[in-house]
mmCIF file as gemmi writes it, N, C-alpha and C atoms, coordinates in Angstrom:
data_model
loop_
_atom_site.group_PDB
_atom_site.id
_atom_site.type_symbol
_atom_site.label_atom_id
_atom_site.label_alt_id
_atom_site.label_comp_id
_atom_site.label_asym_id
_atom_site.label_entity_id
_atom_site.label_seq_id
_atom_site.pdbx_PDB_ins_code
_atom_site.Cartn_x
_atom_site.Cartn_y
_atom_site.Cartn_z
_atom_site.occupancy
_atom_site.B_iso_or_equiv
_atom_site.pdbx_formal_charge
_atom_site.auth_seq_id
_atom_site.auth_asym_id
_atom_site.pdbx_PDB_model_num
ATOM 1 N N . MET Axp A 1 ? -23.971 34.936 -1.531 1 0 ? 1 A 1
ATOM 2 C CA . MET Axp A 1 ? -23.71 36.279 -2.003 1 0 ? 1 A 1
ATOM 3 C C . MET Axp A 1 ? -24.951 37.129 -1.749 1 0 ? 1 A 1
ATOM 4 N N . ARG Axp A 2 ? -24.757 38.316 -1.174 1 0 ? 2 A 1
ATOM 5 C CA . ARG Axp A 2 ? -25.86 39.226 -0.86 1 0 ? 2 A 1
ATOM 6 C C . ARG Axp A 2 ? -25.775 40.436 -1.791 1 0 ? 2 A 1
ATOM 7 N N . ILE Axp A 3 ? -26.92 40.763 -2.408 1 0 ? 3 A 1
ATOM 8 C CA . ILE Axp A 3 ? -26.998 41.846 -3.382 1 0 ? 3 A 1
ATOM 9 C C . ILE Axp A 3 ? -28.013 42.872 -2.909 1 0 ? 3 A 1
ATOM 10 N N . LEU Axp A 4 ? -27.664 44.151 -3.048 1 0 ? 4 A 1
ATOM 11 C CA . LEU Axp A 4 ? -28.588 45.243 -2.777 1 0 ? 4 A 1
ATOM 12 C C . LEU Axp A 4 ? -29.015 45.837 -4.115 1 0 ? 4 A 1
ATOM 13 N N . ILE Axp A 5 ? -30.306 45.835 -4.375 1 0 ? 5 A 1
ATOM 14 C CA . ILE Axp A 5 ? -30.858 46.469 -5.565 1 0 ? 5 A 1
ATOM 15 C C . ILE Axp A 5 ? -31.441 47.811 -5.132 1 0 ? 5 A 1
ATOM 16 N N . VAL Axp A 6 ? -30.988 48.882 -5.787 1 0 ? 6 A 1
ATOM 17 C CA . VAL Axp A 6 ? -31.512 50.218 -5.517 1 0 ? 6 A 1
ATOM 18 C C . VAL Axp A 6 ? -32.196 50.677 -6.803 1 0 ? 6 A 1
ATOM 19 N N . GLU Axp A 7 ? -33.507 50.536 -6.819 1 0 ? 7 A 1
ATOM 20 C CA . GLU Axp A 7 ? -34.303 50.782 -8.028 1 0 ? 7 A 1
ATOM 21 C C . GLU Axp A 7 ? -35.68 51.264 -7.605 1 0 ? 7 A 1
ATOM 22 N N . ASP Axp A 8 ? -36.127 52.397 -8.147 1 0 ? 8 A 1
ATOM 23 C CA . ASP Axp A 8 ? -37.422 52.945 -7.752 1 0 ? 8 A 1
ATOM 24 C C . ASP Axp A 8 ? -38.59 52.451 -8.603 1 0 ? 8 A 1
ATOM 25 N N . GLU Axp A 9 ? -38.317 51.818 -9.718 1 0 ? 9 A 1
ATOM 26 C CA . GLU Axp A 9 ? -39.401 51.25 -10.517 1 0 ? 9 A 1
ATOM 27 C C . GLU Axp A 9 ? -39.742 49.877 -9.936 1 0 ? 9 A 1
ATOM 28 N N . GLU Axp A 10 ? -40.891 49.807 -9.286 1 0 ? 10 A 1
ATOM 29 C CA . GLU Axp A 10 ? -41.259 48.638 -8.494 1 0 ? 10 A 1
ATOM 30 C C . GLU Axp A 10 ? -41.251 47.331 -9.286 1 0 ? 10 A 1
ATOM 31 N N . LYS Axp A 11 ? -41.826 47.333 -10.475 1 0 ? 11 A 1
ATOM 32 C CA . LYS Axp A 11 ? -41.903 46.094 -11.255 1 0 ? 11 A 1
ATOM 33 C C . LYS Axp A 11 ? -40.52 45.603 -11.671 1 0 ? 11 A 1
ATOM 34 N N . LEU Axp A 12 ? -39.642 46.512 -12.042 1 0 ? 12 A 1
ATOM 35 C CA . LEU Axp A 12 ? -38.285 46.13 -12.421 1 0 ? 12 A 1
ATOM 36 C C . LEU Axp A 12 ? -37.524 45.585 -11.213 1 0 ? 12 A 1
ATOM 37 N N . ALA Axp A 13 ? -37.638 46.272 -10.084 1 0 ? 13 A 1
ATOM 38 C CA . ALA Axp A 13 ? -36.965 45.812 -8.865 1 0 ? 13 A 1
ATOM 39 C C . ALA Axp A 13 ? -37.452 44.424 -8.46 1 0 ? 13 A 1
ATOM 40 N N . GLU Axp A 14 ? -38.754 44.218 -8.572 1 0 ? 14 A 1
ATOM 41 C CA . GLU Axp A 14 ? -39.336 42.923 -8.223 1 0 ? 14 A 1
ATOM 42 C C . GLU Axp A 14 ? -38.836 41.819 -9.165 1 0 ? 14 A 1
ATOM 43 N N . ALA Axp A 15 ? -38.788 42.108 -10.451 1 0 ? 15 A 1
ATOM 44 C CA . ALA Axp A 15 ? -38.312 41.118 -11.424 1 0 ? 15 A 1
ATOM 45 C C . ALA Axp A 15 ? -36.844 40.77 -11.192 1 0 ? 15 A 1
ATOM 46 N N . LEU Axp A 16 ? -36.023 41.792 -10.942 1 0 ? 16 A 1
ATOM 47 C CA . LEU Axp A 16 ? -34.608 41.548 -10.66 1 0 ? 16 A 1
ATOM 48 C C . LEU Axp A 16 ? -34.441 40.717 -9.396 1 0 ? 16 A 1
ATOM 49 N N . SER Axp A 17 ? -35.158 41.101 -8.358 1 0 ? 17 A 1
ATOM 50 C CA . SER Axp A 17 ? -35.064 40.39 -7.089 1 0 ? 17 A 1
ATOM 51 C C . SER Axp A 17 ? -35.494 38.933 -7.245 1 0 ? 17 A 1
ATOM 52 N N . LYS Axp A 18 ? -36.591 38.728 -7.919 1 0 ? 18 A 1
ATOM 53 C CA . LYS Axp A 18 ? -37.103 37.367 -8.117 1 0 ? 18 A 1
ATOM 54 C C . LYS Axp A 18 ? -36.103 36.511 -8.897 1 0 ? 18 A 1
ATOM 55 N N . GLY Axp A 19 ? -35.561 37.056 -9.979 1 0 ? 19 A 1
ATOM 56 C CA . GLY Axp A 19 ? -34.602 36.309 -10.795 1 0 ? 19 A 1
ATOM 57 C C . GLY Axp A 19 ? -33.324 35.98 -10.041 1 0 ? 19 A 1
ATOM 58 N N . LEU Axp A 20 ? -32.809 36.948 -9.298 1 0 ? 20 A 1
ATOM 59 C CA . LEU Axp A 20 ? -31.576 36.725 -8.548 1 0 ? 20 A 1
ATOM 60 C C . LEU Axp A 20 ? -31.796 35.752 -7.39 1 0 ? 20 A 1
ATOM 61 N N . THR Axp A 21 ? -32.942 35.866 -6.743 1 0 ? 21 A 1
ATOM 62 C CA . THR Axp A 21 ? -33.263 34.945 -5.653 1 0 ? 21 A 1
ATOM 63 C C . THR Axp A 21 ? -33.371 33.515 -6.174 1 0 ? 21 A 1
ATOM 64 N N . LYS Axp A 22 ? -33.986 33.353 -7.344 1 0 ? 22 A 1
ATOM 65 C CA . LYS Axp A 22 ? -34.085 32.022 -7.962 1 0 ? 22 A 1
ATOM 66 C C . LYS Axp A 22 ? -32.713 31.423 -8.223 1 0 ? 22 A 1
ATOM 67 N N . GLN Axp A 23 ? -31.731 32.268 -8.482 1 0 ? 23 A 1
ATOM 68 C CA . GLN Axp A 23 ? -30.374 31.81 -8.74 1 0 ? 23 A 1
ATOM 69 C C . GLN Axp A 23 ? -29.578 31.581 -7.454 1 0 ? 23 A 1
ATOM 70 N N . GLY Axp A 24 ? -30.217 31.791 -6.303 1 0 ? 24 A 1
ATOM 71 C CA . GLY Axp A 24 ? -29.578 31.489 -5.029 1 0 ? 24 A 1
ATOM 72 C C . GLY Axp A 24 ? -28.961 32.67 -4.304 1 0 ? 24 A 1
ATOM 73 N N . TYR Axp A 25 ? -29.181 33.885 -4.802 1 0 ? 25 A 1
ATOM 74 C CA . TYR Axp A 25 ? -28.627 35.067 -4.144 1 0 ? 25 A 1
ATOM 75 C C . TYR Axp A 25 ? -29.589 35.582 -3.079 1 0 ? 25 A 1
ATOM 76 N N . ALA Axp A 26 ? -29.038 36.155 -2.028 1 0 ? 26 A 1
ATOM 77 C CA . ALA Axp A 26 ? -29.837 36.869 -1.035 1 0 ? 26 A 1
ATOM 78 C C . ALA Axp A 26 ? -29.954 38.303 -1.539 1 0 ? 26 A 1
ATOM 79 N N . VAL Axp A 27 ? -31.177 38.817 -1.597 1 0 ? 27 A 1
ATOM 80 C CA . VAL Axp A 27 ? -31.413 40.113 -2.221 1 0 ? 27 A 1
ATOM 81 C C . VAL Axp A 27 ? -32.208 41.024 -1.297 1 0 ? 27 A 1
ATOM 82 N N . ASP Axp A 28 ? -31.749 42.274 -1.182 1 0 ? 28 A 1
ATOM 83 C CA . ASP Axp A 28 ? -32.498 43.328 -0.517 1 0 ? 28 A 1
ATOM 84 C C . ASP Axp A 28 ? -32.807 44.382 -1.571 1 0 ? 28 A 1
ATOM 85 N N . VAL Axp A 29 ? -33.943 45.05 -1.431 1 0 ? 29 A 1
ATOM 86 C CA . VAL Axp A 29 ? -34.356 46.061 -2.398 1 0 ? 29 A 1
ATOM 87 C C . VAL Axp A 29 ? -34.706 47.351 -1.669 1 0 ? 29 A 1
ATOM 88 N N . LEU Axp A 30 ? -34.175 48.46 -2.179 1 0 ? 30 A 1
ATOM 89 C CA . LEU Axp A 30 ? -34.547 49.793 -1.689 1 0 ? 30 A 1
ATOM 90 C C . LEU Axp A 30 ? -34.929 50.641 -2.895 1 0 ? 30 A 1
ATOM 91 N N . ASN Axp A 31 ? -35.806 51.623 -2.683 1 0 ? 31 A 1
ATOM 92 C CA . ASN Axp A 31 ? -36.278 52.427 -3.799 1 0 ? 31 A 1
ATOM 93 C C . ASN Axp A 31 ? -35.952 53.904 -3.673 1 0 ? 31 A 1
ATOM 94 N N . ASP Axp A 32 ? -35.03 54.255 -2.788 1 0 ? 32 A 1
ATOM 95 C CA . ASP Axp A 32 ? -34.727 55.646 -2.485 1 0 ? 32 A 1
ATOM 96 C C . ASP Axp A 32 ? -33.222 55.813 -2.267 1 0 ? 32 A 1
ATOM 97 N N . GLY Axp A 33 ? -32.645 56.828 -2.876 1 0 ? 33 A 1
ATOM 98 C CA . GLY Axp A 33 ? -31.206 57.042 -2.795 1 0 ? 33 A 1
ATOM 99 C C . GLY Axp A 33 ? -30.683 57.293 -1.389 1 0 ? 33 A 1
ATOM 100 N N . LYS Axp A 34 ? -31.351 58.155 -0.623 1 0 ? 34 A 1
ATOM 101 C CA . LYS Axp A 34 ? -30.882 58.455 0.735 1 0 ? 34 A 1
ATOM 102 C C . LYS Axp A 34 ? -30.999 57.242 1.651 1 0 ? 34 A 1
ATOM 103 N N . LYS Axp A 35 ? -32.078 56.492 1.496 1 0 ? 35 A 1
ATOM 104 C CA . LYS Axp A 35 ? -32.225 55.273 2.298 1 0 ? 35 A 1
ATOM 105 C C . LYS Axp A 35 ? -31.13 54.27 1.952 1 0 ? 35 A 1
ATOM 106 N N . ALA Axp A 36 ? -30.815 54.191 0.67 1 0 ? 36 A 1
ATOM 107 C CA . ALA Axp A 36 ? -29.745 53.286 0.245 1 0 ? 36 A 1
ATOM 108 C C . ALA Axp A 36 ? -28.403 53.737 0.807 1 0 ? 36 A 1
ATOM 109 N N . PHE Axp A 37 ? -28.146 55.04 0.797 1 0 ? 37 A 1
ATOM 110 C CA . PHE Axp A 37 ? -26.891 55.553 1.347 1 0 ? 37 A 1
ATOM 111 C C . PHE Axp A 37 ? -26.77 55.19 2.823 1 0 ? 37 A 1
ATOM 112 N N . THR Axp A 38 ? -27.849 55.362 3.561 1 0 ? 38 A 1
ATOM 113 C CA . THR Axp A 38 ? -27.833 55.016 4.985 1 0 ? 38 A 1
ATOM 114 C C . THR Axp A 38 ? -27.567 53.528 5.181 1 0 ? 38 A 1
ATOM 115 N N . ARG Axp A 39 ? -28.279 52.698 4.434 1 0 ? 39 A 1
ATOM 116 C CA . ARG Axp A 39 ? -28.11 51.242 4.561 1 0 ? 39 A 1
ATOM 117 C C . ARG Axp A 39 ? -26.676 50.838 4.227 1 0 ? 39 A 1
ATOM 118 N N . ILE Axp A 40 ? -26.154 51.342 3.12 1 0 ? 40 A 1
ATOM 119 C CA . ILE Axp A 40 ? -24.8 50.971 2.69 1 0 ? 40 A 1
ATOM 120 C C . ILE Axp A 40 ? -23.769 51.465 3.696 1 0 ? 40 A 1
ATOM 121 N N . SER Axp A 41 ? -23.967 52.671 4.206 1 0 ? 41 A 1
ATOM 122 C CA . SER Axp A 41 ? -23.034 53.23 5.188 1 0 ? 41 A 1
ATOM 123 C C . SER Axp A 41 ? -22.989 52.394 6.459 1 0 ? 41 A 1
ATOM 124 N N . LEU Axp A 42 ? -24.16 51.987 6.931 1 0 ? 42 A 1
ATOM 125 C CA . LEU Axp A 42 ? -24.243 51.239 8.183 1 0 ? 42 A 1
ATOM 126 C C . LEU Axp A 42 ? -23.875 49.765 8.027 1 0 ? 42 A 1
ATOM 127 N N . HIS Axp A 43 ? -24.088 49.222 6.829 1 0 ? 43 A 1
ATOM 128 C CA . HIS Axp A 43 ? -23.887 47.789 6.597 1 0 ? 43 A 1
ATOM 129 C C . HIS Axp A 43 ? -22.906 47.57 5.452 1 0 ? 43 A 1
ATOM 130 N N . ARG Axp A 44 ? -21.83 48.315 5.448 1 0 ? 44 A 1
ATOM 131 C CA . ARG Axp A 44 ? -20.874 48.328 4.343 1 0 ? 44 A 1
ATOM 132 C C . ARG Axp A 44 ? -20.288 46.966 4.003 1 0 ? 44 A 1
ATOM 133 N N . ASP Axp A 45 ? -20.21 46.079 4.961 1 0 ? 45 A 1
ATOM 134 C CA . ASP Axp A 45 ? -19.624 44.765 4.698 1 0 ? 45 A 1
ATOM 135 C C . ASP Axp A 45 ? -20.662 43.68 4.413 1 0 ? 45 A 1
ATOM 136 N N . ASP Axp A 46 ? -21.938 44.05 4.41 1 0 ? 46 A 1
ATOM 137 C CA . ASP Axp A 46 ? -22.999 43.06 4.221 1 0 ? 46 A 1
ATOM 138 C C . ASP Axp A 46 ? -23.258 42.699 2.761 1 0 ? 46 A 1
ATOM 139 N N . TYR Axp A 47 ? -22.887 43.582 1.836 1 0 ? 47 A 1
ATOM 140 C CA . TYR Axp A 47 ? -23.237 43.374 0.429 1 0 ? 47 A 1
ATOM 141 C C . TYR Axp A 47 ? -22.017 43.058 -0.424 1 0 ? 47 A 1
ATOM 142 N N . ASP Axp A 48 ? -22.205 42.111 -1.336 1 0 ? 48 A 1
ATOM 143 C CA . ASP Axp A 48 ? -21.155 41.735 -2.278 1 0 ? 48 A 1
ATOM 144 C C . ASP Axp A 48 ? -21.294 42.489 -3.593 1 0 ? 48 A 1
ATOM 145 N N . LEU Axp A 49 ? -22.48 43.044 -3.847 1 0 ? 49 A 1
ATOM 146 C CA . LEU Axp A 49 ? -22.756 43.774 -5.085 1 0 ? 49 A 1
ATOM 147 C C . LEU Axp A 49 ? -23.921 44.719 -4.848 1 0 ? 49 A 1
ATOM 148 N N . ILE Axp A 50 ? -23.84 45.898 -5.483 1 0 ? 50 A 1
ATOM 149 C CA . ILE Axp A 50 ? -24.945 46.852 -5.469 1 0 ? 50 A 1
ATOM 150 C C . ILE Axp A 50 ? -25.373 47.059 -6.915 1 0 ? 50 A 1
ATOM 151 N N . VAL Axp A 51 ? -26.659 46.826 -7.189 1 0 ? 51 A 1
ATOM 152 C CA . VAL Axp A 51 ? -27.238 47.123 -8.503 1 0 ? 51 A 1
ATOM 153 C C . VAL Axp A 51 ? -27.943 48.458 -8.336 1 0 ? 51 A 1
ATOM 154 N N . LEU Axp A 52 ? -27.476 49.475 -9.051 1 0 ? 52 A 1
ATOM 155 C CA . LEU Axp A 52 ? -27.867 50.853 -8.774 1 0 ? 52 A 1
ATOM 156 C C . LEU Axp A 52 ? -28.472 51.538 -9.987 1 0 ? 52 A 1
ATOM 157 N N . ASP Axp A 53 ? -29.691 52.03 -9.818 1 0 ? 53 A 1
ATOM 158 C CA . ASP Axp A 53 ? -30.335 52.87 -10.824 1 0 ? 53 A 1
ATOM 159 C C . ASP Axp A 53 ? -29.764 54.281 -10.683 1 0 ? 53 A 1
ATOM 160 N N . LEU Axp A 54 ? -29.66 55.012 -11.781 1 0 ? 54 A 1
ATOM 161 C CA . LEU Axp A 54 ? -29.162 56.383 -11.7 1 0 ? 54 A 1
ATOM 162 C C . LEU Axp A 54 ? -30.25 57.383 -11.354 1 0 ? 54 A 1
ATOM 163 N N . MET Axp A 55 ? -31.476 57.107 -11.758 1 0 ? 55 A 1
ATOM 164 C CA . MET Axp A 55 ? -32.569 58.053 -11.514 1 0 ? 55 A 1
ATOM 165 C C . MET Axp A 55 ? -33.39 57.568 -10.317 1 0 ? 55 A 1
ATOM 166 N N . LEU Axp A 56 ? -33.109 58.179 -9.161 1 0 ? 56 A 1
ATOM 167 C CA . LEU Axp A 56 ? -33.751 57.786 -7.903 1 0 ? 56 A 1
ATOM 168 C C . LEU Axp A 56 ? -34.293 59.013 -7.183 1 0 ? 56 A 1
ATOM 169 N N . PRO Axp A 57 ? -35.307 58.828 -6.351 1 0 ? 57 A 1
ATOM 170 C CA . PRO Axp A 57 ? -35.767 59.946 -5.524 1 0 ? 57 A 1
ATOM 171 C C . PRO Axp A 57 ? -34.777 60.246 -4.393 1 0 ? 57 A 1
ATOM 172 N N . SER Axp A 58 ? -34.74 61.48 -3.986 1 0 ? 58 A 1
ATOM 173 C CA . SER Axp A 58 ? -33.987 62.039 -2.856 1 0 ? 58 A 1
ATOM 174 C C . SER Axp A 58 ? -32.472 62.129 -3.06 1 0 ? 58 A 1
ATOM 175 N N . MET Axp A 59 ? -31.852 61.182 -3.725 1 0 ? 59 A 1
ATOM 176 C CA . MET Axp A 59 ? -30.423 61.244 -4.056 1 0 ? 59 A 1
ATOM 177 C C . MET Axp A 59 ? -30.235 60.362 -5.289 1 0 ? 59 A 1
ATOM 178 N N . ASP Axp A 60 ? -29.71 60.95 -6.368 1 0 ? 60 A 1
ATOM 179 C CA . ASP Axp A 60 ? -29.588 60.127 -7.574 1 0 ? 60 A 1
ATOM 180 C C . ASP Axp A 60 ? -28.434 59.135 -7.444 1 0 ? 60 A 1
ATOM 181 N N . GLY Axp A 61 ? -28.445 58.146 -8.297 1 0 ? 61 A 1
ATOM 182 C CA . GLY Axp A 61 ? -27.471 57.067 -8.225 1 0 ? 61 A 1
ATOM 183 C C . GLY Axp A 61 ? -26.033 57.525 -8.404 1 0 ? 61 A 1
ATOM 184 N N . HIS Axp A 62 ? -25.827 58.541 -9.238 1 0 ? 62 A 1
ATOM 185 C CA . HIS Axp A 62 ? -24.478 59.068 -9.442 1 0 ? 62 A 1
ATOM 186 C C . HIS Axp A 62 ? -23.932 59.649 -8.143 1 0 ? 62 A 1
ATOM 187 N N . ASP Axp A 63 ? -24.732 60.468 -7.473 1 0 ? 63 A 1
ATOM 188 C CA . ASP Axp A 63 ? -24.308 61.054 -6.196 1 0 ? 63 A 1
ATOM 189 C C . ASP Axp A 63 ? -24.141 59.981 -5.123 1 0 ? 63 A 1
ATOM 190 N N . LEU Axp A 64 ? -25.036 59.015 -5.12 1 0 ? 64 A 1
ATOM 191 C CA . LEU Axp A 64 ? -24.93 57.916 -4.16 1 0 ? 64 A 1
ATOM 192 C C . LEU Axp A 64 ? -23.611 57.173 -4.337 1 0 ? 64 A 1
ATOM 193 N N . CYS Axp A 65 ? -23.276 56.883 -5.565 1 0 ? 65 A 1
ATOM 194 C CA . CYS Axp A 65 ? -22.022 56.18 -5.832 1 0 ? 65 A 1
ATOM 195 C C . CYS Axp A 65 ? -20.818 57.006 -5.387 1 0 ? 65 A 1
ATOM 196 N N . LYS Axp A 66 ? -20.833 58.303 -5.692 1 0 ? 66 A 1
ATOM 197 C CA . LYS Axp A 66 ? -19.735 59.175 -5.263 1 0 ? 66 A 1
ATOM 198 C C . LYS Axp A 66 ? -19.609 59.212 -3.743 1 0 ? 66 A 1
ATOM 199 N N . GLU Axp A 67 ? -20.748 59.288 -3.058 1 0 ? 67 A 1
ATOM 200 C CA . GLU Axp A 67 ? -20.733 59.363 -1.595 1 0 ? 67 A 1
ATOM 201 C C . GLU Axp A 67 ? -20.209 58.077 -0.95 1 0 ? 67 A 1
ATOM 202 N N . ILE Axp A 68 ? -20.611 56.93 -1.468 1 0 ? 68 A 1
ATOM 203 C CA . ILE Axp A 68 ? -20.116 55.693 -0.849 1 0 ? 68 A 1
ATOM 204 C C . ILE Axp A 68 ? -18.632 55.493 -1.148 1 0 ? 68 A 1
ATOM 205 N N . ARG Axp A 69 ? -18.19 55.92 -2.316 1 0 ? 69 A 1
ATOM 206 C CA . ARG Axp A 69 ? -16.76 55.834 -2.629 1 0 ? 69 A 1
ATOM 207 C C . ARG Axp A 69 ? -15.96 56.792 -1.75 1 0 ? 69 A 1
ATOM 208 N N . ALA Axp A 70 ? -16.525 57.955 -1.427 1 0 ? 70 A 1
ATOM 209 C CA . ALA Axp A 70 ? -15.858 58.901 -0.529 1 0 ? 70 A 1
ATOM 210 C C . ALA Axp A 70 ? -15.667 58.302 0.859 1 0 ? 70 A 1
ATOM 211 N N . LEU Axp A 71 ? -16.541 57.374 1.236 1 0 ? 71 A 1
ATOM 212 C CA . LEU Axp A 71 ? -16.411 56.667 2.514 1 0 ? 71 A 1
ATOM 213 C C . LEU Axp A 71 ? -15.505 55.442 2.4 1 0 ? 71 A 1
ATOM 214 N N . GLU Axp A 72 ? -14.882 55.286 1.243 1 0 ? 72 A 1
ATOM 215 C CA . GLU Axp A 72 ? -13.984 54.17 0.952 1 0 ? 72 A 1
ATOM 216 C C . GLU Axp A 72 ? -14.694 52.82 1.002 1 0 ? 72 A 1
ATOM 217 N N . ILE Axp A 73 ? -15.961 52.823 0.631 1 0 ? 73 A 1
ATOM 218 C CA . ILE Axp A 73 ? -16.715 51.587 0.477 1 0 ? 73 A 1
ATOM 219 C C . ILE Axp A 73 ? -16.448 51.092 -0.938 1 0 ? 73 A 1
ATOM 220 N N . THR Axp A 74 ? -15.867 49.909 -1.043 1 0 ? 74 A 1
ATOM 221 C CA . THR Axp A 74 ? -15.404 49.415 -2.338 1 0 ? 74 A 1
ATOM 222 C C . THR Axp A 74 ? -16.272 48.311 -2.928 1 0 ? 74 A 1
ATOM 223 N N . THR Axp A 75 ? -17.469 48.133 -2.391 1 0 ? 75 A 1
ATOM 224 C CA . THR Axp A 75 ? -18.395 47.14 -2.927 1 0 ? 75 A 1
ATOM 225 C C . THR Axp A 75 ? -18.613 47.419 -4.414 1 0 ? 75 A 1
ATOM 226 N N . PRO Axp A 76 ? -18.524 46.394 -5.264 1 0 ? 76 A 1
ATOM 227 C CA . PRO Axp A 76 ? -18.773 46.615 -6.699 1 0 ? 76 A 1
ATOM 228 C C . PRO Axp A 76 ? -20.18 47.158 -6.937 1 0 ? 76 A 1
ATOM 229 N N . VAL Axp A 77 ? -20.287 48.081 -7.896 1 0 ? 77 A 1
ATOM 230 C CA . VAL Axp A 77 ? -21.565 48.7 -8.247 1 0 ? 77 A 1
ATOM 231 C C . VAL Axp A 77 ? -21.833 48.45 -9.721 1 0 ? 77 A 1
ATOM 232 N N . LEU Axp A 78 ? -22.994 47.881 -9.999 1 0 ? 78 A 1
ATOM 233 C CA . LEU Axp A 78 ? -23.451 47.673 -11.363 1 0 ? 78 A 1
ATOM 234 C C . LEU Axp A 78 ? -24.533 48.71 -11.624 1 0 ? 78 A 1
ATOM 235 N N . ILE Axp A 79 ? -24.274 49.605 -12.595 1 0 ? 79 A 1
ATOM 236 C CA . ILE Axp A 79 ? -25.218 50.674 -12.901 1 0 ? 79 A 1
ATOM 237 C C . ILE Axp A 79 ? -26.304 50.153 -13.825 1 0 ? 79 A 1
ATOM 238 N N . LEU Axp A 80 ? -27.541 50.45 -13.452 1 0 ? 80 A 1
ATOM 239 C CA . LEU Axp A 80 ? -28.712 50.076 -14.238 1 0 ? 80 A 1
ATOM 240 C C . LEU Axp A 80 ? -29.474 51.362 -14.508 1 0 ? 80 A 1
ATOM 241 N N . THR Axp A 81 ? -29.636 51.724 -15.788 1 0 ? 81 A 1
ATOM 242 C CA . THR Axp A 81 ? -30.304 52.99 -16.077 1 0 ? 81 A 1
ATOM 243 C C . THR Axp A 81 ? -31.029 52.949 -17.405 1 0 ? 81 A 1
ATOM 244 N N . ALA Axp A 82 ? -32.037 53.801 -17.512 1 0 ? 82 A 1
ATOM 245 C CA . ALA Axp A 82 ? -32.766 53.97 -18.769 1 0 ? 82 A 1
ATOM 246 C C . ALA Axp A 82 ? -32.138 55.079 -19.607 1 0 ? 82 A 1
ATOM 247 N N . ARG Axp A 83 ? -31.164 55.776 -19.056 1 0 ? 83 A 1
ATOM 248 C CA . ARG Axp A 83 ? -30.495 56.846 -19.801 1 0 ? 83 A 1
ATOM 249 C C . ARG Axp A 83 ? -29.721 56.236 -20.953 1 0 ? 83 A 1
ATOM 250 N N . ASN Axp A 84 ? -29.76 56.893 -22.088 1 0 ? 84 A 1
ATOM 251 C CA . ASN Axp A 84 ? -29.08 56.324 -23.25 1 0 ? 84 A 1
ATOM 252 C C . ASN Axp A 84 ? -27.949 57.192 -23.793 1 0 ? 84 A 1
ATOM 253 N N . GLU Axp A 85 ? -27.645 58.291 -23.119 1 0 ? 85 A 1
ATOM 254 C CA . GLU Axp A 85 ? -26.547 59.142 -23.547 1 0 ? 85 A 1
ATOM 255 C C . GLU Axp A 85 ? -25.229 58.607 -22.996 1 0 ? 85 A 1
ATOM 256 N N . THR Axp A 86 ? -24.2 58.577 -23.827 1 0 ? 86 A 1
ATOM 257 C CA . THR Axp A 86 ? -22.899 58.059 -23.388 1 0 ? 86 A 1
ATOM 258 C C . THR Axp A 86 ? -22.257 58.957 -22.337 1 0 ? 86 A 1
ATOM 259 N N . GLU Axp A 87 ? -22.652 60.234 -22.27 1 0 ? 87 A 1
ATOM 260 C CA . GLU Axp A 87 ? -22.091 61.151 -21.264 1 0 ? 87 A 1
ATOM 261 C C . GLU Axp A 87 ? -22.452 60.69 -19.856 1 0 ? 87 A 1
ATOM 262 N N . ASN Axp A 88 ? -23.585 60.022 -19.738 1 0 ? 88 A 1
ATOM 263 C CA . ASN Axp A 88 ? -24.04 59.573 -18.423 1 0 ? 88 A 1
ATOM 264 C C . ASN Axp A 88 ? -23.358 58.29 -18.014 1 0 ? 88 A 1
């Protein structure tokens, strides 16, 4: 199983990647929304799961998710955020 982590907080991304790799997953990490959009668009069938932060540079996670869904990319997305409001 291949997982893409999109998280701009380096220590958190590293901890997630390390833990998932220890469990046998192949993990790629990106720290920028636009770069993630490009990667997902070009490699739509490469990932089994996307772990997505909502607060990212250049394109936030909410917009990224909307854009990949508009391209009919159906890879499951697990939202990871520090936001605590239920509206988000």
